[in-house]
N, C-alpha and C positions, 0 to 999 in steps of 0.2 A: 430736715437742711438744718442743721447747727450753725447760727451764726454767734457768735465771739464780739463782745460788744468793742473789746480794745480795738482785735484788728478790723471792725468795720470804723471806726472810728478815722483811720487813714484814708477812705474817700468821702465822708459827707462828717462834719461837724454836729454833734446831735448831742445839747447837751442833760434831755429827760433821762427822767427816771425810765428804769428796764420796762418796769408796768406798762409807762406811757408809751413806748416804742413797738412793744406787744399792740396794744391797746389799737393807735394806729396802722398799723400791719397788717392787725385784724378786720379794719372796719375797707381795707383796701385788697380785702381777697386773699389775705393768706392768714390764715389763724394762727394761732400759739399753742404748743402742745404743752411747754413749760419752760418754767427760766426756774436758772438755776446758774447756784454762784460756784466756778473752778479758782481758787487763788481769790490774788484780786479780781479776776477776769469774771463777767457773769455771760453766761451764754442762752441764747433765744432759741427753741425747738421753734421750727417756723413750718408748717405744712402750704409745703408748695403744690398746686393741680397742676395735672401732665403736659400743661397748655403752656405753662410756663416756665418750659428749660431755662431760661432767659435771667429767670430767678435762684440757678440752683448755682450760689454764688454770693460770695462776699458785695462785690460790686453791683451783681442783679440788683441785691436788698438797697444795696445802698442808692441804686438807680430810684428806687419806689421811694423811697424814706426822703431821699430828695426833693424830688416832684411833690412829697407831701409837704415840705416844712417849709419848701422855699431856698432851702441851702444851694451852695453848688456841690454840684458830686466834682470830686479831686481825683485824675487816672492816675496813676503809678509810670513816674516817667523813665523810661529807661534809656541807654547807654552802652552800646557793646561797645568792647575792648578786643578790637579784631586783629587777626595777624594778619602776613602779604601773603599769606598761602589762599588758596580762591576753593571754593566750594565746586565749583566742575572739576578738580583733579581730586576728589573723597568720592563723590556719589551722585548716581543720575537714579532720576527717579519717571517711573513708566505708569500708567495707570488702562489700564484693561477694560475696567467694568466703570465711565467715566454715569453710568446712572446707580452705582454701589459707592463710589468713592467719588465726591465734586470738584471736592482739591485735596492735595497731597504737600507737606511742605517740609524736607528736610536739612539741617543747621548740622553744620559738625564742631564741637569743642575743643582743644587739643589741653593737652598739657594740665589736666581736672587731678585730685591727691582726692580717692573716696574714705570717707572718714566720718566720726560724727558730724551732725546736723549743732552749729550755734543756740541754746537756749533761748533763744525768743524763737524760734523755729517749732524749735520741739516744743514747746508750750504752747502754741497756738494752734498747730496739728492736736495735740491729745488735750485742746481744749474743744475738740470740732469732733474732736473718737478717733482720729487716725494715728498709728503709735508710728514714730518714729524705724526707721531704717535705714540711712545712710544721708548725705550731704545732700547727692543727688537727683535722689530717689524723692526725698525729702521735699526738696527745689520742683521737683516734678506736681509733688501733690499738691505743694503751698500756691504750684499758680494754677490747676485744676481747682482748690477754695475758690482762691481767689476772681478769679475771670468764668470760672466754670466752664472752660474751654479743658481737655483730658489730654496732655500731653504722653508723650513715651520715652524713653532713652531707650536706647542701644547700647552695649559693648560695640564698637563698630570694629575694634580690630577683629572681631569671633565673625562679621559679615563678610560674606564672600564673595567676590566679583563686583564689588562696586557700584552695586546696580541695587535697586527697592523695584519690585514693582509688583503692583497692589493688581490682584487676579483669584477668580476662583481656585479654590481647592479642584486637587480633582481624587480622584476616587481612588481610596485603598494609601490619601499620603496619611503623614502621623504628627504631629511638635506635640511636645512636654509644655505643658505653659508653666506660668512660672509658679504656682502656685500646689506644684508636681501632676498636674493632672494629665494621664496618656487621651489627646484627644484625636478623633479621627476623622481625618477632611472629608467632605466631598460638596463636588456640583455647585449644591447653594449656598455656601458657606464663601464669604470672601476671606481672604486672608493674607497677610504681609510676607514678601518674601522675597532672599536674596537670589542669586543667580544658581542657586543649586537647590533649594527645598524654600519651604512654608519658616518665616520666624516670629512673626505676631499671627494671633486673631485678631484680625482687624475691630477695633474700637470696643472690644474685648479685654483682652488682656493679650503679657502678650509672651514668647517664650521661655522655654529657663533657660535652656544654653545660649542667648544672644544680653539674659540680665544685668544691670552695673554692679559689678565683685570688686573686693577691696585689690585685688592689681589693675581695675581703668582706667584707661588715659585717658582712652579719645570715645567723644562719647558722640552719640549721633542723635538728633533731637528731632522725636516727629511728632508736628501738631498738623492735623488732617480736620476731615468734614468725612462721615460716612453718612451710610441710608439710615434714619433711623428704623425701617419695619426688619435690615437686613442684619442690623447688629442686635437686633430683638428678636428676631428667629436665629439669630447662629446661637445667643446667649442662652434661650431657654433649651436650645436643642444639646450643647452640648452642658447643657446644668452647670452655668461657669458664670454667674451675677457678679459684677462689678461697680467699685462708685462711675469708673468710664463707659461701661457697658449702659448703668442710670441715664447717660447725662446725653450719650449717642442718640437713644432712644428719643428723644424728647426734644432735637434738635441743638445745635450749638450752631455761632454765628458763623458762616461760613467766609462772608469779608473779613471779619478780624481772624483768621488763623494767622498770617504772618506778623498781626502785630502783638500776638498772644506769642507764637513760637518767640517773640523779641524779648519777651519778657521775660521765657520762661529761661530760655540764655540768660540773661544775663543775673540771672535767680540764683544760678547753676555756678558761672564764674564768681557770683557774689561770695556764695557758701563751699565751694571746693577748687577756685581757683581756680588757672586757663585761662585760652584767649577765645573770642572764634573763631574760625573760618568766616574769612570776608565772601558776602553773598548766598544766597540762600537758594536751592534748590525747588521753585514752584512747578508743581504740572495743576493746572487749570483749566480744563480744556471747557467748560461752559458757563462764564464768565457770572455771577450776581447781578439782574438785574434790577434798580429801584422801583417798585410798585404805587402808584395812589390810588387810593381808597375815597371815594366823598362820600360828606354826610350828608343829609335835608335834614332844617331844623326844625320842621314840620314834623316830619319822622320819630326825629327826635321826641318832640314834646309829643305825640299819640300816643309810643310806644312807653316812653318813661310817665306819664298823664302827670309832669310836670315844664313848668316856664325855666329851662335853665336860662341865664344872662350870655348874648352871645358871646360879650369880651372873656365871659367865666369860661367858658364853650376854648374860645380861643385858648388862653393862657392856662387849660388843663393839656390840651394837646401839645403846644409849647415846655410843658415843661416835662412831658415823656418822648417829648426828641421826637415830634410825629412833624416838625415841621408846616405848621395848618395854614392856608391861605385861603379866604374867605372869596372866591371865585364867581360866586351869584348874592343875588340878596337872599334867599333862602340857603345855600348849601358852603360849606367848607370841606374843601379838599387836603387831606395828609398825605404827605409821605412816610411812609411807611420805611423803618429804617431795618437794617439788617438782622438786628437784635432779635425783634419780634415779627415770626414766624406766624404768628395766632391773628395777626389782623388780615383780614383779606376781604374782610364783606363791610357796606355801612351797618348793618345790624355789630359787629364788634366793636366800634369805633362809638356807637351810642352806650355798648355796654360800657367801654374806659369813662365816660361824662356820668355816667351809674356810679359807679364805684369809686372815684377819684371825687366828684363832689357830693353825693353822702349816700347811701342808701335808707337815712333813716329822716332825709328830708322828703325823702318820698310819701306822703299821705297815706295813710289809716283810713278807712272807711269806718264809723261804729255797729254801719249796717250794712248789708250783703243780701244780694237777691240769690235763690238761688231757682233754677228753674227743673223741676222734674221732670225726665226722660222717659219717655215706656219704655219696659226691658225687650232689647232686641229680641227675634224672635229664635236664634241660636240658644241666646241662656234661657231664654223656656223651655227651648224644651231640654237641657242638659237640666235644670231643676226638675220638670217631672219625670226625667230618666232616672234620675238616681235619687228621688222621693218614690219612685216603684219600685226600682230594686231594694234598696231601703227596709221596704214595704215585703220583701220578698225572701230579706232574709241575707242581702248580698251587703259586701262592704266593699267601698270606695279604694282600690289603688294608684299607685301615682308611680311612674316607672319610668328611670334612663331612654331616650326617647332612640337606644343602640343599643344594639345583639351581638352573637360572636354566632361563628360558620354553625359549632357542633347544635347550638337551637336550632338556628337557620334552618341546617339540611335536614331539620327530625321535622322539622313543624312544614317549611313549602318546599322540600327538595334543593337536592346540590345543582339543578340545572336553574329552578328558580332566579327570575336578575337581581341585582341587587344595587344597590346606592354602597360607596363607600367614602371614610372621609381619610386623609393624609395623615390627620394628625396624631404627633408622636404619641401623645398622652393617652391613647386608643391603639394599639398594637395590640388587640385580640381582639375585644369587643368593639370593632368599628365600623358596624353592618347598619346602615339608617335601617328600622324596622319595616318591614314589608306586613309583620302581622305583628295582631297584639295577643294571640294566643300562645307566643314563645316566653316572653314574658310573667305574662299569668300561670303559666306551671309551674314556671321558675319559684313565684310566689307560694304554688301548691304547696310546693317541695319545702322553701325554707317553715311552712304551718308545720307538715306534718314533720319534718324534722325535732321542731318544737312540740310536739305531741299536741299540737292545735289543732282538734278535729268535731266534728263536719265543720268545713271551708267552703264558701259561697263570696267569689271575690269576680267585682268587676272594675274595670278602665274605659276610660273613653280622650281617646287620645287618635292623633295622627300619625299613616303610617307613610310610608315612602314607596312609589315603584318609577321605575324607570321610565319615559316613555319608550313605547319602541318606535320612534322616529330618530333615528340618529342625531338625526338637524333639529330635536328638539332638548337642551341644555337641561333643562330646568326638569327633576320629576316630576308625576304624578303622585301630589298631596292629596291623602282623604283619610277624612274625622273617621273615626271609628268608635264601635263599640262593641266591646268582651265581655265574656264570662264563662266563666268559670264555677264550676260545683262537681263535687266531690258525691254521687249516686248517679240514677239511671236516667236517662232520658229525659221521661217524664217531669218530672223536676223542674227539670231547665227548661222544657217546654213552659210550662206552668207561666214562668217569669214570661220567656220571648212575649207569650199571646198577651199577659198583664202589661209589658209596652205595645203592643197593641192598642191594647184596648185605652191605654192611656194619651199615647199617641194619635190615633189615627179610633175614633170608637165606631163609625161605620165601614170598617174594608176587615176582613178576616184575615188570617192567620193560617197559613199552610204551609208544610214541610211534604218535598219531594224528595224522594231516596236521589243521590247521589255520590260519586268516586270524588274519594278527598283522597289529599295525600293525610291527612293529618288521622282521620277519621276513620269506626270501623265498628260499626255501621256509619253512614253521612247523609246529611240532606239540606238541601236547599232552602233555604226561606224563601217565602213571600208573605209579602202588607196584599190585598188586593190580587193587584194585577201584576205590581210591580217586585221584582229581583228584591232584594231586604238583605241577605246573605248568607249563611251557610254555618253547618250547626252538625252535631253526630259525639259522638264518644270516642275519645282518645283513643286509638291505636294501641296492641302492646306493644310494638316498635316505636314509636315516639317516647311512650313510660319508660319501657326500657331504658333508649339516649339518654333520656332524662331524670334518669335513676328514679324515678316515679312506682311506687307501688300500681301494683295488678290493678284496681279502682274498683269500681266504674267509676272515672272521670266523665260530666261533659262539657262541652264547649260549646262557643256559639258566637258569632261575630258579625256584626252587622255594622250595615255603613251608615251612617249619621247624614248623609247628606241626602237621603231618600227619606228618614225620618222626618228630616226640616222640612222636604218636600208636600207630606200626606198630614203633615199637620196637620190638624184642625186648633178652632178659636179658643178664647178660654173657654175655663169647662165648665160646667153647669153646674148648679146648683142644684142636686136635686133634694126635696123632703124623706126623710125615713117617713120608710114606708105604713101604713095607719093598720095593716090589716098581716096576720100573718100567712106566712106561706108553708107548702106541704109538698113533700121531696119525695119522693117513688128512687127504686133503685129498679135496675133491668140485666138480667145475665138471659145475653143473648148466644145460644150454638149459631154460628156460623160455620161457611165457609169458608177456609184456608186465607185463600185470595181476598175474602172480602178486607176495606182497610176501616180503618176507624170516618177518614174521610167521606166515605161515600156513606157512612151510617149517618152521620152527622145530620151532610145533603139533607139528605132523608127526613131526618127528625123535624129540621126547619122549615123545611119546601112544606112539612103536613103537621106543623105546631099550629095548637089552635090559641088563640088571644089569651090565654092564659098561662101559654109556656113562659119561665121569667128568663132561664138556664140549663142547658143542655151541658152535661161537666164526663170525661173520661175517669175512667174509675181506674178498668185493671184487666189482663190476660187473665186466661188460663187455657193450660194444656196440661189434660193426663185422664186417667181414669176419676168418671165414668166417660168422660169426654169419647167421644168414635173416632178412628183412626183420619183424618184429613179434615176435619173439625177443630174451633177453638171453640171456646169460652170468652165474654165482651160482655162486661159489664156496665154502665152507665146508671149516671144520675141526672133524673128530670124534678127542676124547681118549678114549682106551680106557682100564681099566685094571683087575685083578683084586687083589682085598685078602689074596688067599687064596692066590698065587702067582703066577709069568711067565705073561704072558699069550703064545700062540704065534700066528701069522702066520693061520693056518688057522682056531681059533676067531675072528679077528677078519674075518676076511674074512666067518665066516657073519654076521656080527652087522651089516656091513656089509652084502652082499646084502640084509639082513631090513630095511634104512632106504632100500634104492635102491627097492626091490620099492615099498614102501609111498608115497612122493613120486612113484611114479610111476601107482601106481593113481590118488591124491587129485587131480596135480596134475600127469601129463603129465609127466612131468619127462624129461628123458633124460641117460645122462653123453658128457661133452663125450669125447670121444677126439682130439681136435686143435687 
């Protein structure tokens, strides 16, 4: 918000240097972004927070400066030269949507002559970054920059039916705005209409057909209060930002709408001539009622950590126009003025005391004490997962929470229930992800296009699935761990098993075949007795749909909540083994139906104490292996913690395991 110091001087007497004024405003919560000269004037660029719409004007800043310096605030006096005609002869105002338009006033000014504005008005408008258009439009812009209330001037002769109706837009209805944008209306937008159709977009911009032009002789002046959310959504939807919408989005003073209308009408008469029609069409369905907010002095001292004298507190509130009253020994009650919509709670009043008394008066302790809190279980788990997967060669990715229909249908199927957002900025990718695999496969495609292979990726994020009960509004939000890797399922299985060992060392990871919409083949993953997630090789249909090469690409999605529930305590540090291990590889000829899970279970149940680990190596089918058979190779690692193993001892361990496999699944040692 650019503030002209020459203009500001109309409302408050302040002989301070610009730098001092900027410092005062900064101390009160309005940082200065720059100070520059504009001819003989000085302009301060002030940053105004979104909750202080009352300060998007020279009077608003003057009110703050007057409160800080103790000077009086001078508001402009208004004298309207009215003619004998009555406003009821010109227009009637109807508000069909009182929730979206709290107040609407209309004044008529006859006999105006549109032309250039006087030099003083042009100079002040240009100082704050607004170019001159003509005297009537400049007067409305001047009034807006003065008070923060955006007016709008219509060419009265181009309005039809003598009626102004504030209503919602109608489907298919169109209006061309002053900046020549063709806008299609819908029922979510609030429109200003005459008897035949829309003439302005409420709070955003007027229509081209009714704008002020050189032949305008009668002006209908609008001053209103519109719902901030309605204005913001309409402005964003149409892509039309404006100085008016910027202010309406941050609230304007509903109680002073008529007062500002009188001031703007007087400015138009001053620079364009004419006379104001007697009276005002004022639709005000729900009158504003002042609210009283109280503040406990003890609570103020507790939050601020300092003791502000009571007289100082009352003086601060008095200067801000809050009409304070000492209602109890420890309580001050304030009547909130209509322009301060941001004050509604006790803590708001405490903040006013702090910023006006001075944040610099709040003491700073030379020492602070920091209490170390233990790491949350969820954070400890996330750290374990990331560390383990990094060690397995996986890289973490971070994706947006949304996916598109093509990706969703490829991975989950068209019939899978989804949640969508209505945000117009997401017309295509507007599905909240029910699975992480679609995004991860998209990351794989990007890496392949950049010739970055091999590629192993993981993501730790939330998924969203609608609740099957239609009465439940909120979705089932579940944290998942997604993994993808180019290569066979054995590589991915190794990573999942590493995760299982890192999180729950006493539980075994196992895979059971299952039909999955995205996998061929697919499996359900279990950690101990708990279902952990799904895994598999990505099917050809999915690869084709997502423009990925034939693969193979393995993927898995695991439930983080299950991992969290099974998570063991802090990792135990084990010493580095003192004695070497001996590894033996066994190649077994087995019947085709025998699974690795069976082999692993038999080995572990008959394993001697010296068996440290059993690892799957691979499967071979073909000559000289007989039909209906397969060759499975596994690796056995033996170690004795008390001394060095001999090969004779390992031979005995190996024979015990081979005999068990022979008796249970008729396994034969492959010799060639």
